[in-house]
C-alpha positions as CSV (number, residue, x, y, z in Angstrom):
1,M,0.5,13.6,-4.5
2,I,-0.6,9.8,-4.9
3,K,-4.2,9.0,-3.3
4,I,-4.0,5.6,-1.3
5,D,-7.4,4.3,0.5
6,F,-5.6,1.8,2.7
7,E,-8.7,1.1,4.0
8,N,-10.6,0.7,0.7
9,V,-8.1,-1.1,-1.2
10,E,-9.6,-3.0,-4.9
11,V,-7.7,-6.1,-5.5
12,Y,-8.8,-8.0,-8.6
13,T,-8.7,-11.9,-7.4
14,D,-8.2,-13.3,-11.1
15,L,-5.8,-12.4,-14.1
16,D,-8.4,-11.5,-16.3
17,K,-9.6,-8.6,-13.9
18,K,-13.4,-9.3,-13.9
19,N,-13.6,-10.1,-9.9
20,K,-12.2,-7.8,-7.4
21,V,-12.3,-7.8,-3.3
22,T,-12.3,-4.5,-1.3
23,A,-9.6,-5.1,1.6
24,N,-9.1,-3.0,4.5
25,V,-5.1,-3.4,4.8
26,R,-4.6,-0.1,6.9
27,K,-3.1,-1.8,10.3
28,E,-1.4,-4.6,8.4
29,F,0.4,-2.8,6.0
30,A,1.5,-0.1,8.5
31,N,3.0,-2.7,10.9
32,V,4.4,-4.6,8.3
33,V,6.4,-1.1,7.1
34,Y,7.3,-0.4,10.7
35,Q,8.7,-4.1,11.3
36,N,10.5,-4.2,8.1
37,G,11.3,-0.8,7.1
38,Q,14.5,0.8,7.5
39,G,15.4,3.9,8.7
40,I,13.2,7.3,9.3
41,A,11.4,7.4,6.3
42,F,9.9,4.3,7.0
43,H,9.1,5.0,10.5
44,A,7.1,8.2,9.4
45,L,5.1,6.3,6.4
46,A,4.3,3.6,9.1
47,L,2.6,6.4,11.2
48,K,1.3,8.0,8.2
49,I,-0.4,5.0,7.0
50,W,-1.7,3.9,10.6
51,N,-3.3,7.2,11.3
52,G,-5.7,6.9,7.7
53,V,-3.8,9.7,5.9
54,K,-4.8,8.9,2.0
55,E,-2.2,11.1,0.5
56,Y,1.5,10.2,-0.5
57,S,4.2,11.6,-2.0
58,D,6.1,10.3,-4.6
59,E,8.8,8.9,-2.7
60,E,6.4,7.7,-0.2
61,Y,4.6,5.9,-2.8
62,D,8.0,4.1,-4.2
63,L,8.4,3.2,-0.4
64,I,5.3,1.5,-0.2
65,M,6.0,-0.1,-3.6
66,K,9.4,-1.4,-2.1
67,V,7.3,-3.1,0.7
68,A,4.6,-4.4,-1.4
69,E,6.9,-6.2,-3.5
70,V,8.9,-8.0,-1.0
71,F,5.7,-8.7,1.4
72,Y,2.6,-9.0,-0.8
73,A,0.9,-10.8,-3.9
74,P,1.0,-9.6,-7.5
75,C,-2.7,-8.5,-7.1
76,F,-1.8,-6.0,-4.4
77,I,1.0,-4.8,-6.0
78,D,-1.2,-4.3,-9.2
79,A,-4.2,-2.7,-7.3
80,L,-1.1,-0.1,-5.5
81,R,0.4,0.5,-9.0
82,A,-3.4,1.3,-10.3
83,C,-3.5,4.3,-7.7
84,K,-0.7,6.0,-9.4
85,R,-2.6,6.3,-12.9
């Protein structure tokens, strides 16, 4: 299981990774998944994120990354990658 707290995502604001902000993206990310994902797996994932669940399977993490890599900035993608380590 991979833990992601979408209400407290730590995102670096510079490449040297000295400055970061904590962002609450739960509702926004759930809506992006809901509006742009294809199929029942994305629907279930959107609801899971919306409801504030903080543990995701490897398969769900892969779906999260697919969405992030299309719709989000590299700094957010790096923040999600850090959750898997």
